[in-house]
N, C-alpha and C positions, 0 to 999 in steps of 0.2 A: 587484636587485630582492629583495624579502622573500618567503622563500618560506614555504609553508604547513607546520605542522608535523604529521608524520604518524605520530609515535610515541604511545603509549599511555603513560598514566600515571596509576596508581589514585588519586593525589592529586587529581587534576584532577576537576571539576565544572564544569557549564554549563547556563544557565537555559534552554537548547533541549530539555533531556530531564529529567524530573522522575522522581523514584525515591521512591515512597511504600510504606509498609506499613499496609493496610486491614484492620480486624477479618474474621475468618472470622465469617459469618452463618448460622445456622439459617434456612433459607426458609420454615418453617412458623411458628416463634415469633417470629423476627426477632431473637432474642438472639445477642450475641456468644459466640463459643466460646473459652473460656479458653486462653490458652497458646499459640494458633494464629492465621495471619493471612494474607492474600494481599498478594503484590508487585505494584504497579502501575507499569508504565513507560509514560511519557507522551510522544509527541512532541510538544513545545510551541512550535511556531512555526506558529500559526492564521492571522498575516498572510499567509503564504506557503502555507498550505494543508499545512501540516506536511510540507513538503519537508526533507528532512534536510540538513544541512551537513556539513561534514567533521568538527567538532568534537561534532556530534550523534551522529555514526555511532560516535565513539570511546566516548561515555557509553550508547549502547546495549549494546556489548559491554561496557563493564564492568558496567552493570546486570544484565545476564542472567549474569555470572560472580557478582556478589555474591549474587544471589538461588540461584543453584545452592548456595552455601554456608550459605545461612540456613535451619540446622535446624528452625526453626518455621514456614517459609513452605510452603503446600500447593501453589500453583500461582502462575503469573505470568499478569498480563492485560497485553497489549501494546495500547495504543490510542492516540489523538491528542487533542488538546485541541480543545475547542469542538465543532460541530455540522454542520462542512461537509465535513471530511476526516479520515480515519484517516491517509492519507499519499499524497501524489502523486509520490513518487519523489525523486530528487536535486535539490538546489536549482539552477534552471537559471541565476539570477543567477551563482553560483559557476562553473557548468561554463561559461558564455560568457565571463565576466571574466577567470577564471583558469585554468581546463584546457584550454579550448580553444586547439589549436595546440601543447600541452606535452605530449605522450604520457607522456614519463617520470614527471612529475608525477601524471598520471591512473593510471598504472600503480601507482604508491605509494597513492594512494586506494582504487584497486580492492583493494589488498589489505586496505584497512580494509573495505570493503564486503563483500568475500568472508568477511572474519572476522566480520561482523557475522551474515551469514545462516548461518554455522557457528555463532555462539555461540547462536543460536535453536535449531537443530537438535541442539545438544548441551549444554543446558540440562538440570540434573539435576531441573528440576522441569517439570510439563506447562506448557505454553505458550496461553492462549487469545488470540486475537485478537479484541478488542472494536471493531468497525468501526462508528463513529461518524459515517462519511460517506464520501467517495470514497477508493476503494482502486484507485489507478491506478498503472502503471508500475512504479518500485521498489517503490512501496508494495504493489502487488499481489504483487511477488515476496518480499518480507520477511513478507506476511499468509501466503502459502502455505508458508512455512516453519514456521509455527505448527502446533500439532496440532490444533487447534479454531477455529473462525470463528464469531462469533455477531455478527448484524448489524442494523441498523436498515433499514427497508424503503425509505428515501428515497436509499441509497448506491448507488454506481455502482462497477462492476469492470471493468477493462481494461488495456490495454497502450497504448503510445505510441512506441516504439522507433522502427520504420522511417519513422513520419510526422515524427519530429524528431533523424534523422540517428544512429540506433544500430539495435541489436539486443537484445530482450529477454532477453540472456544472462545476465543476473543472478539467475537462476533459473526464470523462466518456461518457458524452452524445456526446462528439465529437469523442473520440476513439476507444468505444467499438462497434459499427455497423462496424467499418473498420474490427476489428478482428473476429465477430461471426454472423455478420449480424442483420438487423434492428430488427426483432420480439423478437429474443434471446436477443439483448440488452435491448429491451423496457421491457421484461419481468424482467430481472437483475435489471434495474435502478429504476423500479416502486415497483415490490416485496420485492426486497432486500433479496432474498434467497441466500444462499452461496453455491458456487461449491466447489466440491473436486478439487484437483490437477488434477485427472484423467480426470473428466469433462472439465476442463479448457483447458487440452491438447488435447482432442477430439474435441474441438470446435476452436482450434486455438489459444488459448490465450497466452499459453506459448509455448517455444521452446522444452525443455525436462523435464522430471520427473525423479527423483531418488528416492529409498527406503531410509529411515532414520530410522525406528524402528528396532534395534537388540535385537533378542532374543536368549539366549543360543549359542552366538557368531556367529549368523546369522543374515543377512538382510531379512525381509520379509514385504509385500506391507501391506499397512494401512489395518488393519483388519475392521475398521469402515465402510469401502466402499465395496459395493458387486462388486467383482472383475472379469475381463476378462484380468488379467495379473498378472505376478508373475516377481521375479527378478534372473537375472541370476549370473554367478559367478563374475561378475565385479561390480554387483550391480545397473545395469541398469533395467530399466521396459522393459519387454517384453509381446506383447498382443496376446491374442489367443481365444479360445473358453471359454465362461463364466462358470464361477466356482461358486458354492454355498460359501459363506464367512461364518465365525462364527456369533453366534447370537448376539445381541450388548452386552449382559451381559457377554459374552464369551471373545467379542473384550475389552472389559472394562478392563478383568481380565488379557489380554494379555498386556495390555499398562501397568498395575501395574508391570508386570512381567520384561518388556522390558526397555531399555533405548534409548534415542535418539542420534544417530550418524549422525554427518554431515558431516563428512569425505567423505563420496560419492558425496555430493552437492560441497563439496569444489573441490575434482578431476576433476567433470565435469566442473565445472566453469573455473578451470585453464585451462582444454582441450580447451573449448570455446575461451578463450583468447589467447592462444598458436596457435590456428587455424588461428584467426586473423592476429596475426603476421606474420604468413606464407602467406602473401599476399604484393603486392606493396601498400606502403602507401597512396600514392596520390589517386591511382584507388579505394583503400577501402575507403578512404575519401569522394570520389566525390559519389560512389555508396549508403553509407550511407545517404548522404543528400538527393540524388535523391528519395530514398525510404520516407525518412522522410517528404516528400513535402505533402504525403498524409494526414498525421498527421496535419501539420502545416495549410494546406488549410483551414480546419475546426476550429482548433486551433486559430488561427490570426482573424478569420472572427468573433468568438463569445467572445473570453474572457474578452473584455472591457463591453460588455453589461451584461454578466453573471456577471462580478464583481459588476456591480451596483446594479443589482437585489438582489444578497445575501446578499450586506451591507443592504438594505433596508429590506429584510427578517428579519434581527435581531431585526425589532421592534416588529414581529407578532409571526409567526411559528417558526423561529429560536430561537428567546427569550423562547418561552414556550419549544420546543424539547430538546435545548441542557440543559436546566435547569432539565428537567426531568430525561435526562442521567445522569446528574451528582449527582442530589440529590436523585435519587431513589435507587432501590436495585438490585440486580442480576435477581432476578424475576420478577422485573416489573420497566423498566427503559424507560417509553414511556408514553405520554401524554394519556389522556382520548379521543381518536380520535373519536368516536361516540357522546360522550356529546360534543364536540366542534362543530361538523357538526350539531348537533341538535340547539346548540345555535346560531350559525351562519345563521341557517336557519330560525330562528325566529327573526332575525334582532338585535341580538348582536355585539356591536362594539369592537374591541381588547382594552383591558383595564387591569390593574393590577389586576382587581378582576376576569376576565374572563380567566388570565393566571393561578392564584392560584386554581381557580376552576378546570380547566382541569389538574392540578399538584396534586390534591387532592390523585389520585390514586395512583400515584408513592409516596407520602409521607407516605400513609397509612402504608405499610410495614416496617419491621425494617431496619435501615440505611444500605446501602451498599458501596461497593468500589467506587471510584471516577475513576478508570482505564477506558479506552476504551473497548468496547467488543472483 
């Protein structure tokens, strides 16, 4: 068989990750600041909702290192292509077709994944996560490694691990309790229910939220969320007394009429970067490093043991869960959890036949897409 290359090579580049130098702009005048810029690193796999492949993980690591050494860079903006997703985690096609059942290969892959998270946490520049859409599973984990998060209000946040044969041990079990507290983190990590951008903001997971849906030339808050907020003249979210929102059918109609406008997201991101530029660079760097220590304390303590467990899990639940997601349909991308629990309670051992048995539910429906959720 042909093995995947898990080595880093600084000469390597891949279209799945874009590295750009963008002008640093004064948010008032709109003028570019001479001699300084922002680095934008973009996950460029929109057809699969910016899920990262092995090659993309390498390029994120190299991009963060390159930005660290860029003397004229003020900050890094980490984002995804398009308007549907920042990142939905690891590429499930690659997981199901190559890594499932190969724990030693996945262990090498997880070395790269861990290095990607560490490269964000150790970047010598502030890292702003520009959330242009869903931030789910591993996307949530690399997003939480960033120093700031600015999101459009149609985005969703959450985990996928136990639903798809994994544990969110690529950062969520380390970082999420620091943001939202133990019990709320427990609920998110285990039940895998998604949060709106507004809920994420209220819980302290994100820095700022801006509107993205444009209707008849005006920005409106996400109509699918029962709101206690509205949009001011600058496109920013303002909170107040709760208001009854439209019904779900009415909200869907509004979505069909409207268009996604990410200009306010870019404006807010640019303003954040400019605000960072208006500080003493050495003092800013030391402050960021000091605040990051709270994440690093948990991450460095657990990342290697988590890597080992996640690799071994590819022989059992990971193997079944990622195959179910990849081979299933939009209406059924999960293994038969109750059947699995019954078989294990009866004394069944993990085998190819057990995997096929619990995948039968996902296989029964018509073939679906291989994109991440």
